[in-house]
N, C-alpha and C positions, 0 to 999 in steps of 0.2 A: 504494500500500500504506500502511496506517495505521502511523504511527511515533510512538513516545513520545519526542519530541525534547526535552521540557523536564524530564524526570526519569528517573532510573534506579531500578528497583524491586528491592530486595533482600528476602529472606524476612523478615528482622527488621523492615524497614519495613512490610511487609504485615501482620505480626502486630500491630505497634503500631497500625497504621491501623484494623484491625478490632477492636481492643480485646481481643485474646486474653488479655492480662494481666488482664482482668476489672476493670480500674480505669478509672473515668471521669476525664476530664482537666480538672482545675481547677474553678473556680467559674463560669466564663463560657462553658463549652464545651457543645456539643450532645452528648448521650450517644450513643456508638457501641457498641451492645451486643455482647457476646461472640458471635462468629460461629458458635460451636459450640452453646452453650446459649443460644439466642436468646430474649430476654425483654424486648421494648421496652416502655417505659412513657412514651413521649413522642411522637416524631414532631412535635415542636413546630415550627410554621411560621407565618409572617405573610403575610397577603394584603392588597392594597390595599382600603381601605374604600370607601364609596359616593362619597366625595370626599376631597380631600387632608387634611381635618381628622379623618379616621378611619383606623384600621387594624384588621384582623380577625385574631384569634388562634385557633389550633386545636391541640389535643394529645390524646393517647389515654391511657386507663388500663385496667387489667384488674380486673374485679370477681370476687369469690368467691361472692357471692350477690346478691340483688336490693336489699339494703339496706346492705350493708357492702362495702368494697372493700379489696383487698390491694394495697398501693402501695409501690413502691420509690422513695424520694425522688429526684426529678429532680436530675441534676448532682452527686450526692453519691457519695463512694467507699464509704459504708456500704451494703452490699447487703442489710441486714436488712429483711425485709418486715414491715410493721405493719398491723394491721387497725383501721380507724377507721369511725365512723359516716359514712354517705355525705354529703358536703358539697356546697355550691354552688361551682362553679369560678369563680375570680376572676383578674383581672389587676390588678396595682398598677403605677402609673407615677409617676415624679418627674421634673420638668423640671430639667435640670442644666446647668451651665456647659460650654462646649465642651471644655475641657481638664481637667475634673474626672475623677478616677478613679472610674468607676461602681461599683467594688467596695466603696467606702466610703459609698455613698449611704445616707442615713438613712431607712429605710422605717418607722421607729417614730414619726416626727414627723408627726402627723396633719394639720398645717397645710400640708405640702408634698406629701403623698401623696394621689393620687386612686385610688380603688378602683372597678373595674367588674365587675359580676356577669354571669355567662353562663348557659348551659343545657348540659345533658348529654343525649346521644342514645345509645341502645343499638343496637349492631349485632346483627342476628339471624343473621349468617353463622356457620356452623361448617364445619369441614373433616373430611370422612369419614376415619376411621382414625387420627385424631390425638387427643391428650389436651389439648385446649385448655381454658383457664379457662372459667368459666361464662359469661362475656360480656366483649366489648370495648365500652368506652364512649368516645364522642367528647365532648370539652369544647370549647365554642365561646363566645368572648367578643369583643365589639366594643368598642374604645376610641374615644371621640369627644372633640371639643373641643380637638384638638391645635393648637398655634400653629405658624405658618410658621417656617421657618429656625431650627429648634430641635433640641436633642438631649434625648432622654428615656432614663432608665434604667427598666427594667421587670423584674418577676418574675411568674411564674404559679404558682398553687397553690390552697390550700383552707384559709384562715384560719391554721392552725398548721403547715402543710406547704408550704414554698415552694421554688421552683427557685433556682438561682443567679441572679445579676444580669447582664442583658445590656442592650444599648443599641440604639436606632434613631434616625434623624434624619428630620426633615421639611424641606421645601424650599420655595422660592418657586415656586408653580405657574404664574406668568405666562410663564416660560421654563424648560423642563425637559427631561429626557432619560430614556430607559429602555433596557434591554437586551432584545433579542428573540432567542430560540433555538428551534431545532427539535429534536424527538425526543431528549431525553437518554437515554431507554430503557435504564435500568440492567438489565443482564443480557442485552442483545442481542448481545454479542460472540460468544456461542456459536453464533449462526446467521448472523453476518455473513460475506458472501462474501469480504471483504477482511481478515478477522481472521486473524492468524497463529496457529500452533499453541499458543504460549505464552499468547496472549490467550484462546483458546478453553478452555484447560485451567484458567485462573484467572479466569473471566469476571467474577465478582462483585467480586473485588479489582481487576482491571484497569479495569473500567468505573468503579468508585468513585474510584480515584485519578485517572483521566482526567477525570472530572466535577469533582473537586476542583481540578485544574489549570485547567480552563476557567473555573470560578467565580472562582478567584484571579486569573486573567488579566484578565477583563473588569471585575471590580470594582477591580482595581489600575489598569487603564488609565483607567477612568471612575468614580472614587470618588464622584462627585456624582450618579450615576444614581439616579433616584427609585424605580425598581422594576424587576423582571425579568418578562418575558412569556414563558411556555413554551407552545409550540404543540402540546402533547399528546404522548402516549406517554412519560410520565415513567418508566414501568416496562415490562418485557417480558412476564412470565409471565401467561398468561390462564386458568390452570386451578388453580393451587396457592396457597392462602393463605400457606403457610410460605415459598414462594419470593417471593411478593408482599411479605411482611413484610421479608425481607432486602433486596429491591430498593428498597422505600420507605425503609428505613434508610439505604441508600447514597445515595439521592436527597437526603434531608434532612441528610446528614452534614456537608457543608461549614459551618464555623462562620460564614462570611460570611452565610449564609442566615438566621441569627438576627437580623440587623440590617437586612435589606432585604426589603420585601414582594415576593412572587412571585405573579403572576396565572397560574394553570394552567388549561388546558382539557382536556377528556376526549378522548383518542385511542382508536383501536380496541383497543389493548392495555390501556389503562386500563379500558376498558369490559368487558373479558373476565370480570371477577369482579363485574359488576353494581354493586350499591350500594357496594362497597368503595372505589371511586374517591372518591365524595362524602364517604365517612366520614373522609377524611384532611384535609378542607379546610373553611374557613369563608368562603363567597363572599358578597359584597354584592348586594343586589337580585336574588337568584336566583329564577327562576320554577320552581315545581313542576309546571308545566303545559307551557309553551312550550319546546321543545327537550328536554324531559325524556323519559326512557324510563319503563318501568313502575316503576322504582325511585324516581322522583320527587325524588332528591337530586342529580341530575346535569344539571339544566336550564340553559338560557341564563342569563347574568347580565351586568350592566353596571356600570361605574363611570366617573366623570369625573376628569379631572386638567387643571387650567387650562382652556384652550379646546377640549379634546379629549374626545370621548365614545368609550369603548371598549366594544364589544359582543362578548361572548365566547360563541360558539355551539357547542353540542354537535352536531357534524355526524354523529355516529353515529345521531342521529334524522334520517333522510335527507329527510323531507318538507320541501319549501321553504315550505309554507304556515305551519307553526308558527313558523319563523324570521322570516317576513314579519311576522306579528303581533307577535312580540317586538320586532323592530327598530322597528316603528311605535310601540309603547308607549314604548320607550327614548328615541326622538327626541322624542316628545310631552312626556316628562318633562324633557327637556333641549333645548329648542328653540333656544337661543342657542349651542350648541356649534359652533365654526367647523370643527373637524376631526372627521370621523367615521371611526372605525377598526373593522374587524371582524377577529376572530381565530377561526379554526376549524382543525381538524386536517387534514382531507382537502384537499390542494392541488387546485385546479381547473385550473391551467395550468402543468403541470410537464413534465419531459422524461425521467424515468428509468423506474422499475419500474411505476408505477401509472396513467399517463395513459389507457390503454385498458381499464382495469377498468370493468366495467359500472356499478358504483355511482358511480365518479368521473365517467364520461361522463354519467350522469344529473344529477349535481350541476352539471357544467359546462354542461349544457343548460338548467338551470333557475335556479340561484342568481344568475348575473350579472344577469339581468333585475331581480331584487329589489334588488341592490346599485345598479344604475342608477336604479331608482325612488327610492331614498333618498339618492342622491348620496354614496355611500360613497367616501372618498378612497383608502384603502389597505386591502388584505386581507392579513393574515399567516397563513401555513399551514406545515405540515410534511408528514409522511407519506411523502414520496418520497426522503428521505435524499440530497438533492443541493441545490445552490443554483440557483434560477431567478428572474429578474425578467421580468415580462411588459412589453409595451408598455402604454400606456393602453388599456383595453378598454372599448368601448361597444357595446351591442347584440350582444355576443358576439364582436366582431371588433376588431382593433387599429386605433387611430387615431394619427396622427403629427402632428396640428396643434399649433402653439404650442410647438415645441421651441425653447427660448430660447438654449441654448448647449451645445455639445459640446466640452469642454475636451480630453478624450482618451477612449480607449476605455471607461474605467471610471468616467467622471464625466459625468453628464447632469443638466441642469436644465430643468424644464418650467414654463411660466407659465400660470396659469389653464387647466389642461388639461381636456379632456373625458374622461369615463369614470373608470375605477378602475385602479390599478396593483396587481398581484398578486405578492406576495413569497413564494416557497416556500423555506424555510430548511433548510439542511443540519443534520445532527446536531450538537447542542451539546456532546456528549461524545466523539463519534467511535466510538460503540459499533457502528454499522452504517452502511454506505454502499451505494448502488445505482449501477450503471453507466448511462450514457446508453442509452436504449431502442434496441434493435437495429433497430427500424422506421425510425429516423431515419438509419441508416447504410447506404450502398450496399454490398451484399454483395460486389460485384466490385471496385469502386474504393476502397472505404472512405470515400468522400466523405460528409460530414455535411450533411443538410438539416434544419434545425430547423423546427418548426412555426411558422406565421405569427405566432403570439402571443408567441414568445420573443424578448426583447430581449437577455437575458444568460443564459448558462449557465456554471456552474463546477462541476467535480468533480475535485479533486486528492486526495481521500481524507484530508482533514484536517478536524478539527472547526472550526466557524466560529460567528460570532455577528454580530448587527447592533446598532449603537448608533444610536438614533433620537433626534433633537433637534427639539423643537417650540417655536415661538413663534407670535405672532399671524399672521405672514405666511409663515413657512417651515416645511416639514416635510422634514427631511433624514434619509436612511437611508444609513449607511456600514457596509458589511459587511466583516468581517476574518476571515482565516484564523488559527487559533491554531497558530503555528509559532514557530521561534526569533526571527523578526522581527515576527510578528503583523501582516503586511502587509494593506492594504486590497485587496479583490477587486472591490468595486462601490461606486459613490457616486451616489446618486440624490436629487434635491431637487425638491420641488414648491413653487412660489411662488403665493400668492394675493394679487394686487395690489389687489383691490377692497375696499370697506368702509373701516373706520377705519385710519388711518395707511397709505395705499396707497403702494406702491413702484413704480418705473418698470420695465416689462418691455421687453426689447430683443428684436428679431427676429434 
């Protein structure tokens, strides 16, 4: 049963969390709109850029006609709306000392400020029966030329209207780490089989606070993590823009997310409102053809970090051919990447609710051959709301060669392995869990027989996350349950001993 072990929720806390007081918090905080009179003008978020020298910004505004926009200043307590001529979206950055207070950063000094212009895209979505503004507009700006191991202050805006000041850090890409989570799925507690009655009655509040706890937990444990990877289904609702709006606000609400890039992919729930998923993000190297649906703003994208190439696939586009072409192009553009990582939403080798779904079985029968073809090292996925790690999979079947060392049940190291390891991550927020599939449980004895591909299965109805550390020779994935002790539940390391700076492998 899901338990909120790390916090107690009172009504007053919930009202403050959702901003029922109608006041935004400080100059460096993400706006959390009034949950009753919902009027977001931000959803500000950062995505990794094409390489470590870039980051991508996205935020939203509401327009009252095609040439003017009605804008509530971001991060301000002043709720007065002012109409301005439509401007070009901008991000300004200043490189600052590590211990300098970012709130006193001088953005008027032209010698230290760098300004980056972006583009604005109009959403054509409307919701029947509602009184929406004339249009939602997405602002997209990419910041480039960032120095390694530095701190930057930034603000977003439009010449005379600026947000409060926030910060982000860059790191040394030669040895780096990131956090990976499955299915935050804001709003899913209402349908979760393991959600209690209080959770279901206060679903948006409950999921928001739980997600905040998860974000605070893993950014606190690993403050030097370079970015977060979310394996899809950031939100739950597939039919209502107003519900989507509240869920996206909950997803973007944690203040920590203003300072760390998050690489999101499109899950089946994100896909439910079509182009509305892509409307919230600014992805690097995104294809409007390969992996894309008819909306063309949700295609596959890639980015690099150090020696690693990340290929983010929209598995709602089920055809393997389109992803094959995309992966080929991404690798051709980055031939020297030592580590090749794929992230998609639909888990191929899992153990809970979905392994026998016809669409999942189709992907399991077709995708691995493509991943073998391109020597993919690791595939991260979600969708099944449980944690599973496969054996190394080659030609669709597990291989067990080159097991270097088994320290204990939850720690495995492999050296120069064949095939690909598939990581299916449990919910990062705890909004929904699935049980082990009944087909793996003997109805008479209760004995469990896992499928041959399963090396590790874990379901204790607790949110979890993986901390991934990568250098030239090692790819380490340690997965933690978010509990009072935040204990590790799985530890898997791949070693590549060939090439520059080889290390010795032991049998």
